[in-house]
Structure formats: structure tokens, C-alpha cells
C-alpha positions as CSV (number, residue, x, y, z in Angstrom):
1,M,-6.7,-21.2,-17.2
2,R,-4.2,-18.4,-16.5
3,K,-1.4,-17.5,-18.9
4,G,1.9,-15.8,-17.9
5,F,3.8,-15.5,-14.6
6,S,2.7,-14.1,-11.3
7,L,4.6,-11.2,-9.7
8,I,6.0,-13.5,-7.0
9,E,7.4,-15.9,-9.6
10,L,9.1,-13.0,-11.5
11,L,10.5,-11.6,-8.3
12,I,12.0,-15.0,-7.4
13,V,13.6,-15.3,-10.9
14,V,15.1,-11.8,-10.6
15,A,16.4,-12.6,-7.1
16,I,18.1,-15.8,-8.3
17,I,19.7,-13.9,-11.2
18,L,21.0,-11.2,-8.8
19,I,22.5,-13.9,-6.5
20,I,24.3,-15.5,-9.4
21,A,25.6,-12.1,-10.5
22,A,26.8,-11.3,-7.0
23,I,28.8,-14.5,-7.0
24,A,30.1,-14.1,-10.6
25,V,31.2,-10.5,-10.8
26,P,34.0,-10.6,-8.1
27,N,35.4,-13.7,-9.9
28,L,35.3,-11.9,-13.2
29,L,37.1,-8.9,-11.8
30,R,39.7,-11.1,-10.2
31,A,40.3,-12.9,-13.5
32,R,40.6,-9.5,-15.3
33,R,43.3,-8.4,-12.8
34,S,45.2,-11.6,-13.2
35,A,45.1,-11.3,-17.0
36,N,46.3,-7.7,-16.7
37,E,49.2,-8.8,-14.5
38,A,50.2,-11.6,-16.8
39,S,50.1,-9.2,-19.7
40,A,52.3,-6.7,-17.7
41,T,55.0,-9.3,-17.1
42,A,55.0,-10.2,-20.8
43,S,55.3,-6.4,-21.6
44,M,58.2,-6.1,-19.1
45,R,60.0,-8.9,-20.8
46,T,59.3,-7.3,-24.3
47,I,60.7,-3.9,-23.1
48,G,63.8,-5.6,-21.5
49,T,64.5,-7.5,-24.7
50,G,63.9,-4.3,-26.7
51,Q,66.5,-2.5,-24.6
52,L,69.1,-5.2,-25.3
53,M,68.3,-5.0,-29.1
54,Y,68.5,-1.2,-29.0
55,R,71.9,-1.3,-27.2
56,S,73.4,-3.8,-29.6
57,T,72.6,-1.3,-32.4
58,H,73.2,2.1,-30.8
59,G,75.6,1.3,-27.9
60,T,73.4,2.7,-25.2
61,F,70.0,2.0,-23.6
62,T,67.1,4.4,-24.1
63,D,63.6,5.3,-23.0
64,L,60.2,3.9,-24.2
65,A,59.9,6.5,-26.9
66,G,63.3,5.6,-28.3
67,L,62.4,1.9,-28.3
68,A,59.2,2.6,-30.1
69,A,60.8,5.0,-32.6
70,D,63.4,2.3,-33.4
71,G,60.7,-0.3,-33.9
72,V,62.1,-2.7,-31.3
73,I,58.8,-2.7,-29.3
74,P,55.2,-2.3,-30.5
75,G,53.8,1.2,-30.7
76,D,51.0,0.5,-28.2
77,L,53.6,-0.5,-25.6
78,G,55.8,2.5,-26.6
79,S,52.9,4.8,-25.7
80,G,53.4,3.8,-22.0
81,T,50.1,2.1,-21.3
82,K,48.8,-1.4,-22.1
83,S,46.3,-3.7,-20.4
84,G,45.6,-1.5,-17.4
85,Y,49.3,-0.8,-16.7
86,K,51.6,2.2,-17.1
87,F,55.1,1.5,-18.2
88,D,58.3,3.5,-18.0
89,A,61.8,2.7,-19.2
90,Q,64.8,4.8,-18.6
91,P,68.6,4.4,-19.2
92,G,70.5,4.2,-15.9
93,D,73.4,6.4,-14.6
94,N,75.6,4.6,-17.1
95,P,73.4,4.4,-20.2
96,A,75.8,2.0,-21.9
97,Q,75.4,-0.6,-19.2
98,Q,72.2,0.2,-17.1
99,F,68.5,0.6,-17.6
100,T,65.3,0.3,-15.5
101,V,61.8,-0.6,-16.5
102,T,58.7,-0.2,-14.2
103,G,55.1,-1.2,-14.6
104,V,52.4,0.1,-12.3
105,P,48.6,-0.5,-12.4
106,E,46.6,2.4,-13.7
107,I,44.0,1.8,-11.0
108,P,45.8,0.1,-8.0
109,D,42.9,-0.1,-5.5
110,G,39.2,-0.8,-5.3
111,A,36.8,-3.0,-7.1
112,T,37.9,-1.8,-10.5
113,A,41.6,-2.2,-9.9
114,T,43.5,-3.1,-13.0
115,G,46.2,-4.9,-11.0
116,T,47.6,-5.2,-7.4
117,R,51.3,-5.8,-8.2
118,T,53.9,-3.4,-9.4
119,F,56.8,-4.6,-11.6
120,F,60.5,-3.8,-12.1
121,T,63.3,-5.1,-14.2
122,D,66.7,-3.9,-15.2
123,E,69.7,-5.1,-17.3
124,S,69.6,-8.3,-15.3
125,Q,66.3,-9.2,-17.1
126,V,64.9,-10.5,-13.8
127,I,61.3,-9.3,-13.5
128,R,60.5,-8.4,-9.9
129,F,57.2,-7.5,-8.2
130,A,55.8,-5.8,-5.0
131,I,52.4,-5.5,-3.6
132,G,51.4,-2.2,-2.0
133,S,54.6,-0.4,-2.9
134,E,56.9,0.3,-5.9
135,A,58.9,-2.7,-7.0
136,N,62.7,-2.3,-7.2
137,A,65.9,-4.3,-7.6
138,T,65.5,-5.9,-4.2
139,S,61.8,-7.0,-4.7
140,T,60.7,-10.6,-5.0
141,P,61.3,-12.1,-8.5
142,V,58.2,-13.2,-10.4
143,G,57.8,-17.0,-10.0
144,N,59.2,-17.2,-6.4
């Protein structure tokens, strides 16, 4: 009586595992991108709210560093990167009334893309997105 597995049996098991992995990995990467984009929209909302809080105290809007230094947004978000996205916030031409916030994926293309959508918001607090280009004030609102 033989003990153990034959080479053919082991090769079949390895082939089955590889087939399952080939099916699962793209779904895992897609879920990761979706999670990064959900986190990015939440971060955009946090930065926008932080801008309003900062303005109520100081009378003008500021940039990410100013928001983080004042403690109105978390330090990790104040660094400009979070969950595969790069964020930027700037006061507008009239700093007492305008600001812009953008969020772009760190890796926008390929199998390891951290996201496919770019995000934008301003003093209106409407978060907008675009795919394949920079989002701006005329882009589609999130949720539409």
C-alpha cells in the first residue's frame, strides 16, 4: 500500500489553487479601489468641514497644513496622503469666501491602481468626481 500523493495529484491541486487565485485577485483589487474611493470622499468631507471651522475662527480659509496645525483635521490627513489618495486644499482668490479641495489617486492606472476617480469640492460642500481627468466645479456630484 502506497502512502502520499502522486505528482499528478499534486499538480491538479496546485492548478485548482491557481485558478481560484486568478478569479479572486481581481475582485480583491477592485474592492480595495472601492474602499480607497469611499475613504477619499469621507476625507474630502472632513477637509471641507475643517475649512468651515477654520474660517469661523480665523475669518479666512487656509491650506491643509493650516488645517492640521489648527487641529481641525487629523494629522495624517493634514500630511496630504491617506488611503491611496493625495489631497490638496487651498484658499480661493477671495480667501474669506472661497476654497478648493482636490483628491487624486496616488496610482491612477494599472492593476495596482489606488483609485480611478478624482474628487473636488469647494465652499459649496458638494463633492464632485471625474474619471480620467481632474475633477472640478462642473464635474458630476458624488451620488448622481
